[in-house]
Backbone as a ProteinNet text record, in pm:
[ID]
protein_1_A
[PRIMARY]
MSLEERQGAACTGMCQEKGDFGNLPAGEAFIAPMEGAAEGTVIIDGSFAGLGELAGPLKLTFPGGPTGGSRRAG
[TERTIARY]
2246.8	2163.6	2199.6	2099.3	2122.1	2083.9	2172.8	2146.4	2130.3	2122.6	2107.6	1984.6	1999.5	1892.6	1856.1	1932.6	1904.9	2008.8	1970.1	2062.1	2064.4	2182	2195.5	2166.4	2137.2	2111.2	2198.8	2248	2330.1	2253.1	2258.3	2197.2	2313.4	2338.3	2456.5	2430.1	2303.4	2270.2	2260.1	2284.8	2279.5	2136.2	2060.6	1922.3	1919.8	1929.6	1945.3	1827.8	1738.6	1624.4	1495.4	1394.8	1264.4	1216.1	1172.5	1125.2	1230.9	1359.3	1465.4	1444.3	1485.7	1475.9	1595.8	1614.9	1725.7	1714	1813.7	1820	1929.5	1907.7	2011	2043.5	2166.8	2282	2296.1	2355	2374.5	2490.9	2515.3	2625.2	2574.5	2458.3	2395.4	2382.9	2394.1	2370.8	2279.3	2196.9	2106.1	2073.6	2036.4	1997.7	1912.6	1822.3	1736.7	1767.5	1775.4	1800.5	1676.7	1696.9	1586	1495	1365.7	1269	1300.5	1298.7	1324.7	1470.8	1562	1703.8	1787	1728.3	1806	1803.3	1919.1	1927.6	2035.4	2001.8	2099.4	2037.1	2121.5	2078.2	2135.5	2054	2096.8	2069.3	2166.4	2146.1	2161.4	2056.8	2055.6	2073.6	2180.6	2210.8	2222.7	2146.4	2152.6	2015.6	1986.3	1854.2	1799.8	1668.7	1599.5	1498.7	1500.7	1409.6	1265.3	1197.4	1058.3	1039.9	1143.3	1135.9	1223.7	1329.5	1423.2	1523.1	1576.6	1676.9	1611.7	1675	1621.6	1661.3	1576.1	1605.9	1716.9	1730.7	1833.8	1847.4	1946.6	1966.8	1844.2	1818.8	1709	1769.2	1721.8	1773.7	1666.5	1699.4	1609.6	1667.9	1584.9	1629.1	1561.7	1642.3	1591.7	1626.7	1527	1553.5	1537.3	1601.5	1591.1	1463.8	1411.8	1290	1251.7	1121.2	1078.7	1128	1134.2	1185.5	1115.4	1194.3	1140.4	1102.3	1119.7	1083.2	1183.5	1145.5	1234.4	1223.6	1329	1329.2	1443.6	1437.5	1551.7	1671.2	1783.4	1906.6	1960.8	2032.8	2097.4	2054.8
-131.5	-15.6	85.9	133.7	233	372.6	467.5	607.9	689.4	617	682.3	773.9	890.3	990.5	1051.4	1021	1078.6	1184.7	1283.3	1388.3	1391.8	1389.9	1396.2	1535.8	1544.1	1672.9	1684	1803.1	1829	1917.5	1884.4	1967.7	2038	2161.3	2234.3	2321.1	2343.1	2431.8	2577.6	2605.9	2742.8	2775.3	2836.8	2877.3	3029.3	3086.3	3230.8	3300.1	3224.4	3282.4	3240.2	3324.9	3291.5	3160.3	3067.7	2938.5	2829.8	2865.7	2764.4	2677.8	2554.2	2464.6	2371.8	2304.6	2212.1	2131.3	2050.5	1966.7	2019.3	2012.6	2049.8	1930.8	1899.8	1969.2	1936.9	2027.9	2011.4	1915.9	1889.4	1800.9	1667.9	1667.2	1544.8	1550.9	1437.5	1427.4	1308.5	1316.4	1204.8	1192.8	1069.9	1036.2	909.6	892.3	773.2	692.7	560.3	478	474.1	435.5	417.9	307.6	325.7	226.2	90.8	-12.7	-147.6	-180.2	-86.3	-106.9	-141.9	-138.2	-164.8	-313.6	-365.7	-504.6	-515	-579.7	-596.8	-577.5	-549.6	-536.5	-409	-340.1	-220.7	-244.6	-218.7	-229.7	-90.7	-46.5	85.4	61.4	117.1	87.7	213	314.1	437.6	499	589.2	651.2	648.1	665.5	653.8	767.5	844.4	959.1	917.1	989.5	961	865.6	788.4	693.2	734	808.5	846.5	735.9	734.3	634.2	496.4	398.8	263	185.3	93.5	7.8	-91.2	-124.4	-215.9	-200.5	-264.6	-251.3	-295.8	-227.2	-258.7	-305.9	-419.8	-476.9	-463.8	-398.8	-385.8	-466.4	-547	-629.8	-583.4	-563.3	-520.1	-626.7	-708	-817	-774.7	-664.6	-620.6	-543.1	-476.8	-397.7	-338.1	-322.9	-269.4	-358.3	-303.2	-379.8	-514.2	-614.9	-749.7	-773.9	-674.3	-688.6	-620.8	-612.2	-553.6	-636	-636.9	-707.3	-655.7	-687.4	-654	-735.2	-670.2	-740.4	-814.6	-922.2	-992.7	-1133.3
-1518.1	-1498	-1605.9	-1674.6	-1778.7	-1729.7	-1751.6	-1719.4	-1847.8	-1961.1	-2090.1	-2088.4	-2144.1	-2152	-2015.9	-1911.8	-1779.9	-1750.2	-1672	-1631.2	-1479.3	-1422.1	-1277.7	-1225.7	-1097.4	-1033.1	-909	-884.5	-766.3	-670	-544	-440.4	-369.1	-410.3	-362.9	-241.1	-208	-97.9	-139.6	-266.2	-317.5	-360.2	-273.2	-300.4	-302.5	-420.5	-432.2	-500	-561.9	-631.2	-563.1	-569.9	-514.6	-577.2	-493.8	-542.6	-545.8	-528.5	-522.2	-398.3	-406.3	-290.4	-288.3	-177.2	-164.4	-37.6	-13.3	106.6	197.6	325.8	421.9	510.1	535.8	479.9	331.4	257.5	113.5	87	-37.8	-74.7	-125.5	-186.3	-233.5	-385.5	-450.5	-593.9	-617.2	-719.7	-744.5	-892.2	-930.3	-1067.4	-1058.9	-1153.4	-1157	-1282.5	-1271.4	-1390.2	-1480	-1604	-1697.5	-1645.3	-1661.3	-1616.9	-1680	-1598.5	-1647	-1667.7	-1635.8	-1664.8	-1541.9	-1423.4	-1301.8	-1268.8	-1232.3	-1190.3	-1083.7	-972.7	-866.5	-729.8	-631	-492.4	-432.8	-355.4	-283	-135.7	-50.3	94.5	154.3	223.6	287.7	436.8	494.5	635	721.1	688.7	767	779.6	688.6	688	546.5	534.8	407.6	399.6	290.4	276.3	300.4	385.1	416.4	532.6	564.9	676.6	793.5	766.2	871.2	897.5	1019.9	1056.4	1063.7	1001.3	997.8	1122.5	1164.9	1279.9	1246.2	1119.6	1072.7	922.3	860.4	716.4	636.5	525.3	434.4	303.1	252.1	127.4	19.8	-92.4	-206.4	-322.2	-388.4	-499.5	-627.8	-733.3	-863.1	-967.2	-1007.9	-1103.1	-1249.1	-1291	-1428.9	-1455.5	-1357.5	-1372.6	-1239.5	-1213	-1082.1	-968.2	-848.6	-736.6	-721.2	-695.3	-676.1	-530.9	-447.9	-308.1	-218.3	-93.4	5.6	132.7	209.8	338.4	421	549.4	634.8	593	580.7	541.5	662.5	634	744	759.5
[MASK]
++++++++++++++++++++++++++++++++++++++++++++++++++++++++++++++++++++++++++

C-alpha cells in the first residue's frame, strides 16, 4: 500500500472556528492509500461508518487495486 503524496488527518475534537467539524468521541486519525496501490485483506469486527455495529466480522479484499469483494468473515 502506498501513502506517497497523501497526508493524514487527525480528528482531535478541537472545533474552535465557525465551520469546523469533527467526530465524537475524538481521537481518530485517517489516511487513504493511492488509488490502485492497496493489496491485502482487512477484517472489520466492530462498527463501520455508515453501517453502525456489524452483525459479524466483515472481510474486504484488495487485489492490488479497487476492492475485489466483500463477505462475512469466518
